VMD Tcl script that builds the backbone (N, CA, C; Angstrom):
set m [mol new atoms 264]
animate dup $m
set s [atomselect $m all]
$s set {name element resname resid chain x y z} {
  {N N MET 1 A -2.698 13.111 8.083}
  {CA C MET 1 A -1.601 12.240 7.733}
  {C C MET 1 A -1.959 10.811 8.125}
  {N N GLU 2 A -1.775 9.905 7.184}
  {CA C GLU 2 A -2.052 8.502 7.456}
  {C C GLU 2 A -0.780 7.813 7.949}
  {N N LEU 3 A -0.940 7.018 8.968}
  {CA C LEU 3 A 0.194 6.311 9.556}
  {C C LEU 3 A 0.348 4.949 8.893}
  {N N SER 4 A 1.577 4.503 8.736}
  {CA C SER 4 A 1.820 3.196 8.140}
  {C C SER 4 A 1.576 2.099 9.178}
  {N N SER 5 A 1.300 0.906 8.676}
  {CA C SER 5 A 1.082 -0.219 9.587}
  {C C SER 5 A 2.365 -0.549 10.356}
  {N N THR 6 A 3.500 -0.358 9.728}
  {CA C THR 6 A 4.782 -0.613 10.399}
  {C C THR 6 A 4.965 0.317 11.592}
  {N N PHE 7 A 4.679 1.606 11.393}
  {CA C PHE 7 A 4.800 2.574 12.482}
  {C C PHE 7 A 3.835 2.224 13.616}
  {N N CYS 8 A 2.597 1.877 13.269}
  {CA C CYS 8 A 1.601 1.539 14.297}
  {C C CYS 8 A 2.015 0.308 15.091}
  {N N ARG 9 A 2.532 -0.700 14.406}
  {CA C ARG 9 A 2.975 -1.916 15.105}
  {C C ARG 9 A 4.169 -1.607 16.012}
  {N N MET 10 A 5.050 -0.735 15.554}
  {CA C MET 10 A 6.194 -0.354 16.382}
  {C C MET 10 A 5.708 0.353 17.656}
  {N N GLN 11 A 4.767 1.278 17.510}
  {CA C GLN 11 A 4.232 1.987 18.672}
  {C C GLN 11 A 3.492 1.029 19.606}
  {N N GLU 12 A 2.788 0.060 19.030}
  {CA C GLU 12 A 2.102 -0.937 19.856}
  {C C GLU 12 A 3.120 -1.707 20.693}
  {N N THR 13 A 4.234 -2.089 20.086}
  {CA C THR 13 A 5.279 -2.817 20.796}
  {C C THR 13 A 5.888 -1.971 21.914}
  {N N VAL 14 A 6.133 -0.706 21.616}
  {CA C VAL 14 A 6.700 0.205 22.627}
  {C C VAL 14 A 5.754 0.306 23.821}
  {N N GLN 15 A 4.466 0.473 23.548}
  {CA C GLN 15 A 3.494 0.619 24.633}
  {C C GLN 15 A 3.330 -0.680 25.428}
  {N N ARG 16 A 3.369 -1.820 24.745}
  {CA C ARG 16 A 3.272 -3.102 25.466}
  {C C ARG 16 A 4.499 -3.298 26.368}
  {N N ASP 17 A 5.644 -2.899 25.871}
  {CA C ASP 17 A 6.869 -2.983 26.678}
  {C C ASP 17 A 6.764 -2.056 27.885}
  {N N ARG 18 A 6.261 -0.852 27.655}
  {CA C ARG 18 A 6.084 0.109 28.751}
  {C C ARG 18 A 5.117 -0.449 29.791}
  {N N ALA 19 A 4.034 -1.070 29.346}
  {CA C ALA 19 A 3.056 -1.640 30.278}
  {C C ALA 19 A 3.658 -2.793 31.075}
  {N N ALA 20 A 4.485 -3.586 30.414}
  {CA C ALA 20 A 5.082 -4.745 31.101}
  {C C ALA 20 A 6.135 -4.332 32.125}
  {N N ASN 21 A 6.809 -3.213 31.878}
  {CA C ASN 21 A 7.917 -2.822 32.751}
  {C C ASN 21 A 7.597 -1.679 33.713}
  {N N ALA 22 A 6.375 -1.196 33.693}
  {CA C ALA 22 A 6.019 -0.065 34.555}
  {C C ALA 22 A 5.877 -0.510 36.005}
  {N N ILE 23 A 6.296 0.358 36.893}
  {CA C ILE 23 A 6.178 0.087 38.325}
  {C C ILE 23 A 4.779 0.452 38.813}
  {N N LEU 24 A 4.262 1.565 38.320}
  {CA C LEU 24 A 2.955 2.047 38.775}
  {C C LEU 24 A 1.819 1.413 37.977}
  {N N GLU 25 A 0.752 1.078 38.692}
  {CA C GLU 25 A -0.402 0.417 38.075}
  {C C GLU 25 A -1.060 1.300 37.020}
  {N N ASN 26 A -1.206 2.608 37.314}
  {CA C ASN 26 A -1.891 3.475 36.354}
  {C C ASN 26 A -1.102 3.588 35.043}
  {N N ILE 27 A 0.214 3.534 35.100}
  {CA C ILE 27 A 1.028 3.575 33.882}
  {C C ILE 27 A 0.831 2.283 33.094}
  {N N ARG 28 A 0.740 1.155 33.792}
  {CA C ARG 28 A 0.494 -0.124 33.109}
  {C C ARG 28 A -0.863 -0.103 32.406}
  {N N VAL 29 A -1.865 0.440 33.066}
  {CA C VAL 29 A -3.213 0.487 32.487}
  {C C VAL 29 A -3.238 1.386 31.255}
  {N N VAL 30 A -2.699 2.576 31.393}
  {CA C VAL 30 A -2.715 3.531 30.278}
  {C C VAL 30 A -1.888 3.005 29.105}
  {N N ALA 31 A -0.724 2.451 29.384}
  {CA C ALA 31 A 0.122 1.919 28.313}
  {C C ALA 31 A -0.544 0.716 27.641}
  {N N GLY 32 A -1.234 -0.105 28.405}
  {CA C GLY 32 A -1.968 -1.234 27.826}
  {C C GLY 32 A -3.082 -0.768 26.906}
  {N N ARG 33 A -3.802 0.261 27.318}
  {CA C ARG 33 A -4.861 0.822 26.471}
  {C C ARG 33 A -4.268 1.459 25.215}
  {N N ALA 34 A -3.147 2.133 25.382}
  {CA C ALA 34 A -2.485 2.747 24.219}
  {C C ALA 34 A -2.025 1.658 23.251}
  {N N ALA 35 A -1.496 0.565 23.774}
  {CA C ALA 35 A -1.052 -0.539 22.920}
  {C C ALA 35 A -2.234 -1.117 22.143}
  {N N ASN 36 A -3.359 -1.282 22.816}
  {CA C ASN 36 A -4.559 -1.784 22.130}
  {C C ASN 36 A -5.011 -0.826 21.031}
  {N N ALA 37 A -4.967 0.461 21.313}
  {CA C ALA 37 A -5.368 1.469 20.323}
  {C C ALA 37 A -4.418 1.449 19.121}
  {N N TRP 38 A -3.121 1.322 19.377}
  {CA C TRP 38 A -2.157 1.242 18.269}
  {C C TRP 38 A -2.372 -0.027 17.459}
  {N N GLY 39 A -2.742 -1.112 18.112}
  {CA C GLY 39 A -3.028 -2.361 17.398}
  {C C GLY 39 A -4.218 -2.217 16.471}
  {N N ILE 40 A -5.255 -1.551 16.947}
  {CA C ILE 40 A -6.441 -1.318 16.115}
  {C C ILE 40 A -6.090 -0.417 14.935}
  {N N GLU 41 A -5.334 0.625 15.194}
  {CA C GLU 41 A -4.912 1.527 14.118}
  {C C GLU 41 A -4.048 0.783 13.099}
  {N N ALA 42 A -3.222 -0.150 13.566}
  {CA C ALA 42 A -2.391 -0.947 12.654}
  {C C ALA 42 A -3.260 -1.804 11.740}
  {N N LEU 43 A -4.337 -2.363 12.275}
  {CA C LEU 43 A -5.261 -3.144 11.442}
  {C C LEU 43 A -5.872 -2.277 10.349}
  {N N PHE 44 A -6.300 -1.087 10.719}
  {CA C PHE 44 A -6.864 -0.167 9.726}
  {C C PHE 44 A -5.819 0.188 8.667}
  {N N ALA 45 A -4.604 0.435 9.100}
  {CA C ALA 45 A -3.522 0.789 8.162}
  {C C ALA 45 A -3.213 -0.383 7.234}
  {N N GLU 46 A -3.203 -1.605 7.752}
  {CA C GLU 46 A -2.947 -2.780 6.915}
  {C C GLU 46 A -4.037 -2.950 5.865}
  {N N ARG 47 A -5.279 -2.743 6.260}
  {CA C ARG 47 A -6.383 -2.822 5.289}
  {C C ARG 47 A -6.246 -1.746 4.219}
  {N N ARG 48 A -5.895 -0.544 4.643}
  {CA C ARG 48 A -5.732 0.574 3.722}
  {C C ARG 48 A -4.609 0.279 2.723}
  {N N GLU 49 A -3.494 -0.233 3.228}
  {CA C GLU 49 A -2.348 -0.549 2.370}
  {C C GLU 49 A -2.683 -1.684 1.401}
  {N N ALA 50 A -3.409 -2.686 1.865}
  {CA C ALA 50 A -3.807 -3.794 0.988}
  {C C ALA 50 A -4.754 -3.298 -0.107}
  {N N ARG 51 A -5.673 -2.411 0.266}
  {CA C ARG 51 A -6.616 -1.850 -0.708}
  {C C ARG 51 A -5.863 -1.039 -1.770}
  {N N ARG 52 A -4.885 -0.261 -1.348}
  {CA C ARG 52 A -4.081 0.513 -2.312}
  {C C ARG 52 A -3.324 -0.405 -3.264}
  {N N GLU 53 A -2.778 -1.482 -2.731}
  {CA C GLU 53 A -2.032 -2.428 -3.572}
  {C C GLU 53 A -2.964 -3.092 -4.587}
  {N N ARG 54 A -4.158 -3.505 -4.137}
  {CA C ARG 54 A -5.123 -4.104 -5.066}
  {C C ARG 54 A -5.509 -3.108 -6.154}
  {N N THR 55 A -5.742 -1.869 -5.765}
  {CA C THR 55 A -6.113 -0.834 -6.732}
  {C C THR 55 A -4.997 -0.613 -7.738}
  {N N ARG 56 A -3.755 -0.606 -7.271}
  {CA C ARG 56 A -2.619 -0.418 -8.166}
  {C C ARG 56 A -2.506 -1.562 -9.165}
  {N N VAL 57 A -2.682 -2.789 -8.686}
  {CA C VAL 57 A -2.596 -3.961 -9.567}
  {C C VAL 57 A -3.706 -3.916 -10.605}
  {N N ILE 58 A -4.916 -3.573 -10.185}
  {CA C ILE 58 A -6.042 -3.491 -11.115}
  {C C ILE 58 A -5.796 -2.401 -12.151}
  {N N ALA 59 A -5.285 -1.263 -11.727}
  {CA C ALA 59 A -4.993 -0.169 -12.658}
  {C C ALA 59 A -3.907 -0.581 -13.652}
  {N N ASP 60 A -2.889 -1.291 -13.180}
  {CA C ASP 60 A -1.833 -1.763 -14.079}
  {C C ASP 60 A -2.382 -2.747 -15.107}
  {N N MET 61 A -3.252 -3.641 -14.659}
  {CA C MET 61 A -3.858 -4.608 -15.581}
  {C C MET 61 A -4.733 -3.898 -16.610}
  {N N ALA 62 A -5.498 -2.914 -16.169}
  {CA C ALA 62 A -6.360 -2.168 -17.086}
  {C C ALA 62 A -5.523 -1.393 -18.096}
  {N N ALA 63 A -4.415 -0.825 -17.653}
  {CA C ALA 63 A -3.546 -0.081 -18.569}
  {C C ALA 63 A -2.958 -1.010 -19.623}
  {N N LEU 64 A -2.585 -2.214 -19.220}
  {CA C LEU 64 A -2.048 -3.175 -20.183}
  {C C LEU 64 A -3.104 -3.605 -21.188}
  {N N GLN 65 A -4.339 -3.760 -20.727}
  {CA C GLN 65 A -5.416 -4.158 -21.632}
  {C C GLN 65 A -5.768 -3.040 -22.601}
  {N N ASN 66 A -5.675 -1.804 -22.168}
  {CA C ASN 66 A -6.007 -0.667 -23.018}
  {C C ASN 66 A -4.892 -0.325 -24.000}
  {N N GLU 67 A -3.686 -0.770 -23.704}
  {CA C GLU 67 A -2.552 -0.486 -24.570}
  {C C GLU 67 A -2.647 -1.367 -25.809}
  {N N GLN 68 A -2.649 -0.733 -26.977}
  {CA C GLN 68 A -2.778 -1.489 -28.216}
  {C C GLN 68 A -1.456 -1.492 -28.961}
  {N N ALA 69 A -1.051 -2.676 -29.356}
  {CA C ALA 69 A 0.166 -2.792 -30.162}
  {C C ALA 69 A -0.216 -2.547 -31.621}
  {N N PRO 70 A 0.641 -1.886 -32.383}
  {CA C PRO 70 A 0.320 -1.654 -33.789}
  {C C PRO 70 A 0.241 -2.977 -34.546}
  {N N SER 71 A -0.758 -3.093 -35.389}
  {CA C SER 71 A -0.925 -4.325 -36.153}
  {C C SER 71 A 0.078 -4.367 -37.305}
  {N N GLU 72 A 0.215 -5.525 -37.913}
  {CA C GLU 72 A 1.135 -5.679 -39.040}
  {C C GLU 72 A 0.688 -4.819 -40.219}
  {N N ASP 73 A -0.624 -4.679 -40.412}
  {CA C ASP 73 A -1.134 -3.835 -41.507}
  {C C ASP 73 A -0.711 -2.390 -41.304}
  {N N ASP 74 A -0.775 -1.900 -40.064}
  {CA C ASP 74 A -0.358 -0.532 -39.784}
  {C C ASP 74 A 1.131 -0.350 -40.048}
  {N N LYS 75 A 1.910 -1.352 -39.717}
  {CA C LYS 75 A 3.349 -1.265 -39.944}
  {C C LYS 75 A 3.669 -1.225 -41.437}
  {N N LEU 76 A 2.886 -1.952 -42.233}
  {CA C LEU 76 A 3.110 -1.964 -43.673}
  {C C LEU 76 A 2.801 -0.618 -44.306}
  {N N LEU 77 A 1.852 0.128 -43.730}
  {CA C LEU 77 A 1.479 1.417 -44.275}
  {C C LEU 77 A 2.441 2.525 -43.859}
  {N N SER 78 A 3.299 2.254 -42.944}
  {CA C SER 78 A 4.219 3.263 -42.452}
  {C C SER 78 A 5.345 3.518 -43.445}
  {N N GLU 79 A 5.879 4.729 -43.413}
  {CA C GLU 79 A 7.034 5.040 -44.240}
  {C C GLU 79 A 8.273 4.320 -43.715}
  {N N ASN 80 A 8.284 3.994 -42.459}
  {CA C ASN 80 A 9.384 3.296 -41.801}
  {C C ASN 80 A 8.848 2.003 -41.188}
  {N N PRO 81 A 8.698 0.950 -41.967}
  {CA C PRO 81 A 8.061 -0.264 -41.443}
  {C C PRO 81 A 8.836 -0.913 -40.299}
  {N N ASP 82 A 10.145 -0.689 -40.236}
  {CA C ASP 82 A 10.905 -1.294 -39.145}
  {C C ASP 82 A 10.625 -0.611 -37.809}
  {N N ARG 83 A 10.113 0.611 -37.837}
  {CA C ARG 83 A 9.822 1.345 -36.609}
  {C C ARG 83 A 8.360 1.278 -36.225}
  {N N GLY 84 A 7.477 0.997 -37.135}
  {CA C GLY 84 A 6.056 0.989 -36.827}
  {C C GLY 84 A 5.481 2.382 -36.917}
  {N N VAL 85 A 4.254 2.509 -36.490}
  {CA C VAL 85 A 3.522 3.771 -36.579}
  {C C VAL 85 A 3.477 4.422 -35.207}
  {N N LYS 86 A 3.583 5.725 -35.175}
  {CA C LYS 86 A 3.427 6.427 -33.907}
  {C C LYS 86 A 1.989 6.293 -33.425}
  {N N ASN 87 A 1.831 6.149 -32.116}
  {CA C ASN 87 A 0.478 6.128 -31.535}
  {C C ASN 87 A -0.073 7.538 -31.554}
  {N N ALA 88 A -1.217 7.711 -32.141}
  {CA C ALA 88 A -1.810 9.049 -32.257}
  {C C ALA 88 A -2.641 9.389 -31.061}
}
mol reanalyze $m
mol bondsrecalc $m
mol representation Tube
mol addrep $m
């Protein structure tokens, strides 16, 4: 399961808060390390999400380029010129 960047940033904030408010030194150290790890994971998630968005935009652009509108000549050959020709 892939974690979202929002979830990772939220966990990073929780751990940083825990580190700042902990009484015991070992809890501060562990929570600080956990916060750093969540921050790194958030960076990976942000890159992953950006890559997916770029891929989606490129796919949408390619689909628009591949989509062909019926020409006027095709419409004239149709039995129903006001509707155009079905895409085969």
